[in-house]
C-alpha positions in Angstrom: 0.9 -5.3 52.2 -2.6 -4.2 52.5 -3.8 -0.8 51.1 -4.1 1.8 53.8 -6.5 4.8 53.7 -3.5 7.1 53.8 -2.0 5.5 50.7 -5.3 5.4 48.7 -5.9 9.1 49.7 -2.4 10.0 48.4 -3.0 8.2 45.1 -6.3 10.0 44.6 -4.7 13.4 45.5 -1.9 12.7 43.0 -4.4 11.8 40.3 -6.5 14.9 41.0 -3.4 17.1 40.9 -2.4 15.5 37.6 -5.8 16.2 36.1 -5.6 19.8 37.4 -2.1 20.3 35.9 -3.3 18.9 32.5 -6.3 21.1 32.5 -4.2 24.2 33.4 -1.7 23.3 30.6 -4.5 23.1 28.1 -6.0 26.4 29.2 -2.7 28.3 29.0 -1.8 26.6 25.7 -5.1 27.8 24.2 -4.4 31.4 25.4 -1.0 31.3 23.8 -2.2 29.9 20.5 -5.0 32.4 20.2 -2.7 35.3 20.9 -0.2 34.0 18.3 -3.0 33.7 15.6 -5.1 36.7 16.5 -2.5 39.4 17.4 0.7 37.9 16.0 1.8 37.9 19.7 4.2 35.0 20.3 5.2 36.2 23.8 2.7 34.1 25.7 3.8 30.9 23.9 7.5 31.8 24.4 7.0 32.6 28.1 5.0 29.3 28.6 7.8 27.3 27.0 10.5 29.1 29.0 8.8 28.4 32.3 7.1 25.0 32.1 8.5 22.1 34.0 10.5 19.7 31.7 7.8 17.0 31.9 5.2 19.3 30.4 7.5 21.1 27.9 7.7 18.2 25.5 4.0 17.7 25.5 3.4 21.5 24.9 6.1 21.6 22.2 4.3 18.8 20.3 0.9 20.4 20.9 2.1 23.8 19.6 3.6 22.2 16.5 0.2 20.5 15.8 -1.5 23.8 16.4 0.6 25.3 13.6 3.2 27.3 15.5 6.8 27.2 14.1 8.7 26.3 17.2 12.3 25.1 17.5 13.5 22.6 20.1 16.8 23.4 21.9 19.9 21.9 20.3 22.8 20.5 22.3 24.1 23.1 24.8 20.9 25.1 24.6 18.1 25.2 27.2 15.3 27.2 25.6 12.7 26.6 22.9 12.3 29.2 20.3 8.7 30.2 19.2 9.3 31.7 15.7 5.9 32.3 14.0 2.5 31.0 12.9 3.0 28.7 10.0 -0.3 29.4 8.2 -2.4 32.3 9.4 -5.3 31.2 7.0 -5.9 28.0 9.2 -6.9 30.1 12.2 -10.5 28.9 12.5 -9.5 25.2 12.1 -6.7 25.6 14.6 -9.0 27.2 17.1 -11.4 24.3 16.8 -8.5 21.9 17.1 -7.1 23.4 20.3 -10.4 23.3 22.0 -10.9 19.7 21.2 -7.4 18.3 21.9 -5.7 18.6 25.3 -2.0 19.2 25.7 -1.7 16.2 27.9 -3.9 13.2 27.6 -5.7 12.5 30.9 -8.2 10.0 29.7 -7.2 6.9 27.8 -9.8 5.9 25.1 -10.3 2.3 24.2 -9.4 1.7 20.6 -11.4 -1.1 19.0 -9.4 -4.0 17.6 -9.1 -3.8 13.8 -11.6 -5.9 12.0 -10.3 -8.8 9.9 -10.1 -7.8 6.2 -12.5 -9.9 4.1 -10.9 -10.9 0.9 -13.0 -10.5 -2.2 -12.9 -12.7 -5.2 -10.8 -15.7 -5.9 -7.0 -15.8 -5.3 -6.5 -15.7 -9.1 -8.7 -12.5 -9.3 -6.9 -10.9 -6.4 -3.5 -11.7 -8.0 -4.5 -10.3 -11.3 -5.8 -7.1 -9.7 -2.5 -6.8 -7.7 -0.4 -7.3 -10.8 -2.4 -4.6 -12.7 -2.0 -2.2 -9.8 1.8 -2.8 -9.7 2.1 -2.2 -13.5 0.0 1.0 -13.2 2.1 2.3 -10.2 5.4 1.7 -12.0 4.3 3.4 -15.2 5.3 6.9 -13.9 8.3 6.1 -11.8 9.9 3.2 -13.9 8.2 2.8 -17.3 10.7 0.3 -18.6 10.1 -2.1 -15.7 6.4 -1.6 -16.0 6.5 -2.5 -19.7 8.6 -5.6 -19.0 6.4 -6.9 -16.3 3.3 -6.2 -18.4 4.8 -8.2 -21.4 5.8 -11.1 -19.2 2.4 -11.1 -17.4 0.5 -10.9 -20.7 2.3 -13.9 -22.2 1.8 -16.2 -19.2 -0.3 -19.1 -20.0 -1.9 -21.0 -17.1 -2.0 -24.5 -18.4 -2.1 -27.9 -16.8 1.0 -29.9 -17.8 2.5 -33.2 -17.3 6.0 -34.4 -18.1 6.7 -37.9 -19.3 9.7 -40.0 -18.6 11.7 -38.3 -21.4 10.9 -34.8 -20.1 8.4 -34.1 -22.8 5.8 -31.6 -21.8 2.2 -32.7 -22.3 -0.5 -30.0 -21.9 -3.9 -31.1 -20.6 -7.3 -29.6 -20.5 -9.5 -29.6 -17.3 -11.2 -32.9 -18.3 -7.9 -34.7 -18.9 -6.5 -33.4 -15.6 -9.7 -34.7 -13.8 -9.4 -38.1 -15.5 -5.7 -38.4 -14.8 -6.2 -37.5 -11.1 -8.9 -40.1 -10.8 -6.8 -42.8 -12.4 -3.7 -41.9 -10.3 -5.9 -42.0 -7.1 -7.3 -45.5 -8.1 -3.8 -46.8 -8.8 -2.5 -45.6 -5.5 -5.5 -47.0 -3.6 -5.0 -50.4 -5.3 -1.3 -50.4 -4.4 -2.1 -49.7 -0.8 -4.7 -52.5 -0.6 -2.3 -54.9 -2.2 0.5 -54.1 0.3 
């Protein structure tokens, strides 16, 4: 079905009405918040919540909460919200700035940039050491016994290169021995492949 002028005009009219409703909700919400903070007058906020259409009530409820009004949602069997008080009168100037900058209903979707990939710093061993130290520090206050145990185990760990012989005897090797052993093993396997 092709778009008709009538249909597109109706969509534009709906969009315009939606913007107008959102702007009116914001204007009325600001009046109610300013009355609550400036004059301890909760009547405008209560009247607004009692008379808004359901689809705007939830948005206004959330907005009032973020603006620092103590407002209670209706429980089962109730229909009305209860605007109780201003939570912290000292935040008035910050709240007034916030209500000016934040609409009750979002009418414009802002593009959020994709998060940047986190660049890992240092070697894996350095990052692991830092993570372990962070874990030990975090646990010191909440679980000191576990923190001490992890610290003891971590402090006694030796990172060595080992090899086990046919009788399960452990043979520790330094970096040069590991390099030599790896080269010899590679040569032997290459020779075995060529011979096959």
